[in-house]
Jmol script that loads the backbone (N, CA, C; Angstrom):
load data "model"
ATOM      1  N   MET A   1     115.658  98.282  98.079  1.00  0.00           N
ATOM      2  CA  MET A   1     114.505  99.153  98.119  1.00  0.00           C
ATOM      3  C   MET A   1     113.404  98.108  98.051  1.00  0.00           C
ATOM      4  N   LYS A   2     112.370  98.037  98.814  1.00  0.00           N
ATOM      5  CA  LYS A   2     111.357  97.205  98.716  1.00  0.00           C
ATOM      6  C   LYS A   2     110.228  97.856  98.087  1.00  0.00           C
ATOM      7  N   SER A   3     109.795  97.018  97.125  1.00  0.00           N
ATOM      8  CA  SER A   3     108.721  97.569  96.318  1.00  0.00           C
ATOM      9  C   SER A   3     107.168  97.964  97.434  1.00  0.00           C
ATOM     10  N   SER A   4     106.332  98.597  96.965  1.00  0.00           N
ATOM     11  CA  SER A   4     105.243  99.150  97.415  1.00  0.00           C
ATOM     12  C   SER A   4     104.191  98.103  97.439  1.00  0.00           C
ATOM     13  N   TYR A   5     104.047  97.228  96.409  1.00  0.00           N
ATOM     14  CA  TYR A   5     103.291  96.205  96.726  1.00  0.00           C
ATOM     15  C   TYR A   5     103.996  95.047  97.600  1.00  0.00           C
ATOM     16  N   GLY A   6     105.048  95.004  97.724  1.00  0.00           N
ATOM     17  CA  GLY A   6     105.577  94.028  98.617  1.00  0.00           C
ATOM     18  C   GLY A   6     105.420  94.278  99.875  1.00  0.00           C
ATOM     19  N   GLN A   7     105.448  95.622 100.277  1.00  0.00           N
ATOM     20  CA  GLN A   7     105.015  96.333 101.570  1.00  0.00           C
ATOM     21  C   GLN A   7     103.861  95.822 101.947  1.00  0.00           C
ATOM     22  N   PHE A   8     102.782  96.460 100.823  1.00  0.00           N
ATOM     23  CA  PHE A   8     101.456  96.197 101.075  1.00  0.00           C
ATOM     24  C   PHE A   8     101.038  94.494 101.470  1.00  0.00           C
ATOM     25  N   LYS A   9     101.588  93.779 100.482  1.00  0.00           N
ATOM     26  CA  LYS A   9     101.196  92.285 100.996  1.00  0.00           C
ATOM     27  C   LYS A   9     101.777  91.831 102.354  1.00  0.00           C
ATOM     28  N   LYS A  10     102.637  92.453 102.748  1.00  0.00           N
ATOM     29  CA  LYS A  10     103.339  91.998 104.034  1.00  0.00           C
ATOM     30  C   LYS A  10     102.333  92.480 105.001  1.00  0.00           C
ATOM     31  N   TRP A  11     101.942  93.974 105.136  1.00  0.00           N
ATOM     32  CA  TRP A  11     100.888  94.449 105.896  1.00  0.00           C
ATOM     33  C   TRP A  11      99.453  93.800 105.942  1.00  0.00           C
ATOM     34  N   ARG A  12      99.090  93.415 104.687  1.00  0.00           N
ATOM     35  CA  ARG A  12      97.495  92.731 104.622  1.00  0.00           C
ATOM     36  C   ARG A  12      97.963  91.618 105.340  1.00  0.00           C
ATOM     37  N   THR A  13      98.854  90.657 105.251  1.00  0.00           N
ATOM     38  CA  THR A  13      99.225  89.292 105.732  1.00  0.00           C
ATOM     39  C   THR A  13      99.148  89.581 107.413  1.00  0.00           C
ATOM     40  N   TYR A  14      99.843  90.460 107.902  1.00  0.00           N
ATOM     41  CA  TYR A  14     100.057  90.982 109.284  1.00  0.00           C
ATOM     42  C   TYR A  14      98.598  91.276 109.770  1.00  0.00           C
ATOM     43  N   ARG A  15      97.962  92.016 108.975  1.00  0.00           N
ATOM     44  CA  ARG A  15      96.553  92.413 109.632  1.00  0.00           C
ATOM     45  C   ARG A  15      95.658  91.306 109.786  1.00  0.00           C
ATOM     46  N   LYS A  16      95.618  90.324 108.833  1.00  0.00           N
ATOM     47  CA  LYS A  16      94.584  89.298 108.720  1.00  0.00           C
ATOM     48  C   LYS A  16      95.144  88.203 109.737  1.00  0.00           C
ATOM     49  N   THR A  17      96.443  87.958 109.922  1.00  0.00           N
ATOM     50  CA  THR A  17      96.638  87.195 111.054  1.00  0.00           C
ATOM     51  C   THR A  17      96.265  87.789 112.536  1.00  0.00           C
ATOM     52  N   VAL A  18      96.266  88.945 112.509  1.00  0.00           N
ATOM     53  CA  VAL A  18      96.060  89.643 113.731  1.00  0.00           C
ATOM     54  C   VAL A  18      94.694  89.356 114.006  1.00  0.00           C
ATOM     55  N   ASN A  19      93.793  89.738 113.117  1.00  0.00           N
ATOM     56  CA  ASN A  19      92.382  89.787 113.299  1.00  0.00           C
ATOM     57  C   ASN A  19      91.945  88.019 113.482  1.00  0.00           C
ATOM     58  N   GLU A  20      92.872  87.300 113.105  1.00  0.00           N
ATOM     59  CA  GLU A  20      92.286  85.650 113.004  1.00  0.00           C
ATOM     60  C   GLU A  20      92.685  85.195 114.783  1.00  0.00           C
ATOM     61  N   LEU A  21      93.958  85.637 114.875  1.00  0.00           N
ATOM     62  CA  LEU A  21      94.431  85.316 116.174  1.00  0.00           C
ATOM     63  C   LEU A  21      93.467  86.125 117.320  1.00  0.00           C
ATOM     64  N   SER A  22      93.171  87.592 117.294  1.00  0.00           N
ATOM     65  CA  SER A  22      92.054  87.988 117.912  1.00  0.00           C
ATOM     66  C   SER A  22      90.738  87.452 118.388  1.00  0.00           C
ATOM     67  N   ALA A  23      90.481  86.951 116.956  1.00  0.00           N
ATOM     68  CA  ALA A  23      89.027  86.126 117.188  1.00  0.00           C
ATOM     69  C   ALA A  23      89.067  84.828 118.247  1.00  0.00           C
ATOM     70  N   LEU A  24      90.384  84.355 118.308  1.00  0.00           N
ATOM     71  CA  LEU A  24      90.171  83.135 119.122  1.00  0.00           C
ATOM     72  C   LEU A  24      90.108  83.208 120.600  1.00  0.00           C
ATOM     73  N   SER A  25      89.475  82.494 121.216  1.00  0.00           N
ATOM     74  CA  SER A  25      89.305  82.603 122.587  1.00  0.00           C
ATOM     75  C   SER A  25      90.695  82.540 123.543  1.00  0.00           C
ATOM     76  N   ASN A  26      90.850  82.760 124.684  1.00  0.00           N
ATOM     77  CA  ASN A  26      91.897  82.906 125.358  1.00  0.00           C
ATOM     78  C   ASN A  26      92.556  81.354 125.640  1.00  0.00           C
ATOM     79  N   ARG A  27      91.448  80.666 125.517  1.00  0.00           N
ATOM     80  CA  ARG A  27      91.955  79.070 126.096  1.00  0.00           C
ATOM     81  C   ARG A  27      92.780  78.610 124.740  1.00  0.00           C
ATOM     82  N   ASP A  28      91.984  79.069 123.675  1.00  0.00           N
ATOM     83  CA  ASP A  28      92.515  78.677 122.170  1.00  0.00           C
ATOM     84  C   ASP A  28      94.017  79.162 122.201  1.00  0.00           C
ATOM     85  N   LEU A  29      94.277  80.368 122.540  1.00  0.00           N
ATOM     86  CA  LEU A  29      95.647  80.975 122.400  1.00  0.00           C
ATOM     87  C   LEU A  29      96.206  80.341 123.328  1.00  0.00           C
ATOM     88  N   ASN A  30      96.019  79.837 124.604  1.00  0.00           N
ATOM     89  CA  ASN A  30      97.161  79.273 125.552  1.00  0.00           C
ATOM     90  C   ASN A  30      97.662  78.094 125.085  1.00  0.00           C
ATOM     91  N   ASP A  31      96.670  77.386 124.359  1.00  0.00           N
ATOM     92  CA  ASP A  31      96.882  76.123 123.681  1.00  0.00           C
ATOM     93  C   ASP A  31      98.098  76.404 122.660  1.00  0.00           C
ATOM     94  N   LEU A  32      97.732  77.392 122.005  1.00  0.00           N
ATOM     95  CA  LEU A  32      99.020  77.923 120.865  1.00  0.00           C
ATOM     96  C   LEU A  32     100.422  78.565 121.540  1.00  0.00           C
ATOM     97  N   GLY A  33     100.356  78.592 122.977  1.00  0.00           N
ATOM     98  CA  GLY A  33     101.508  79.361 123.922  1.00  0.00           C
ATOM     99  C   GLY A  33     101.271  80.726 123.343  1.00  0.00           C
ATOM    100  N   ILE A  34     100.209  81.613 123.384  1.00  0.00           N
ATOM    101  CA  ILE A  34     100.128  82.704 122.877  1.00  0.00           C
ATOM    102  C   ILE A  34      99.514  83.824 123.716  1.00  0.00           C
ATOM    103  N   HIS A  35      99.950  84.653 124.345  1.00  0.00           N
ATOM    104  CA  HIS A  35      99.024  85.436 125.257  1.00  0.00           C
ATOM    105  C   HIS A  35      98.610  86.408 124.274  1.00  0.00           C
ATOM    106  N   ARG A  36      97.276  87.207 124.924  1.00  0.00           N
ATOM    107  CA  ARG A  36      96.692  87.858 123.835  1.00  0.00           C
ATOM    108  C   ARG A  36      97.519  89.274 123.598  1.00  0.00           C
ATOM    109  N   CYS A  37      98.105  89.476 124.712  1.00  0.00           N
ATOM    110  CA  CYS A  37      98.939  90.866 125.051  1.00  0.00           C
ATOM    111  C   CYS A  37     100.107  90.624 123.831  1.00  0.00           C
ATOM    112  N   ASP A  38     100.261  89.270 123.315  1.00  0.00           N
ATOM    113  CA  ASP A  38     101.704  89.080 122.621  1.00  0.00           C
ATOM    114  C   ASP A  38     101.334  89.103 121.020  1.00  0.00           C
ATOM    115  N   ILE A  39      99.671  89.100 120.495  1.00  0.00           N
ATOM    116  CA  ILE A  39      99.221  88.856 119.516  1.00  0.00           C
ATOM    117  C   ILE A  39     100.056  89.509 118.276  1.00  0.00           C
ATOM    118  N   ARG A  40     100.382  91.070 118.447  1.00  0.00           N
ATOM    119  CA  ARG A  40     101.068  92.160 117.517  1.00  0.00           C
ATOM    120  C   ARG A  40     102.378  91.518 117.241  1.00  0.00           C
ATOM    121  N   ARG A  41     103.070  91.495 118.528  1.00  0.00           N
ATOM    122  CA  ARG A  41     104.259  90.932 118.204  1.00  0.00           C
ATOM    123  C   ARG A  41     104.742  89.578 117.298  1.00  0.00           C
ATOM    124  N   VAL A  42     103.806  88.798 117.761  1.00  0.00           N
ATOM    125  CA  VAL A  42     103.915  87.342 116.873  1.00  0.00           C
ATOM    126  C   VAL A  42     103.658  87.635 115.796  1.00  0.00           C
ATOM    127  N   CYS A  43     102.700  88.128 115.525  1.00  0.00           N
ATOM    128  CA  CYS A  43     102.448  88.513 113.941  1.00  0.00           C
ATOM    129  C   CYS A  43     103.440  89.443 113.315  1.00  0.00           C
ATOM    130  N   LYS A  44     103.928  90.379 113.713  1.00  0.00           N
ATOM    131  CA  LYS A  44     105.115  91.107 113.375  1.00  0.00           C
ATOM    132  C   LYS A  44     106.294  90.417 112.882  1.00  0.00           C
ATOM    133  N   GLN A  45     106.535  89.580 113.684  1.00  0.00           N
ATOM    134  CA  GLN A  45     107.572  88.713 113.619  1.00  0.00           C
ATOM    135  C   GLN A  45     107.383  87.796 112.364  1.00  0.00           C
ATOM    136  N   SER A  46     106.158  87.187 112.230  1.00  0.00           N
ATOM    137  CA  SER A  46     105.859  86.375 111.487  1.00  0.00           C
ATOM    138  C   SER A  46     106.057  86.567 110.030  1.00  0.00           C
ATOM    139  N   VAL A  47     105.819  88.034 109.670  1.00  0.00           N
ATOM    140  CA  VAL A  47     105.983  88.942 108.682  1.00  0.00           C
ATOM    141  C   VAL A  47     107.531  89.304 108.223  1.00  0.00           C
ATOM    142  N   SER A  48     108.234  89.537 109.209  1.00  0.00           N
ATOM    143  CA  SER A  48     109.602  89.889 108.923  1.00  0.00           C
ATOM    144  C   SER A  48     110.581  88.844 108.114  1.00  0.00           C
TER     145      SER A  48
END
end "model"
wireframe off; spacefill off
backbone 0.3
color backbone group
């Protein structure tokens, strides 16, 4: 069973990453190989 604090830390990391990637321009995202529509999926995979 995962601790509530551990789940909260993962969620917070996920939200921070989503916010940071969302702030990038499409050109910057393209340089990273990420489409804007894939930001949430990429972030979810990074905290799993």
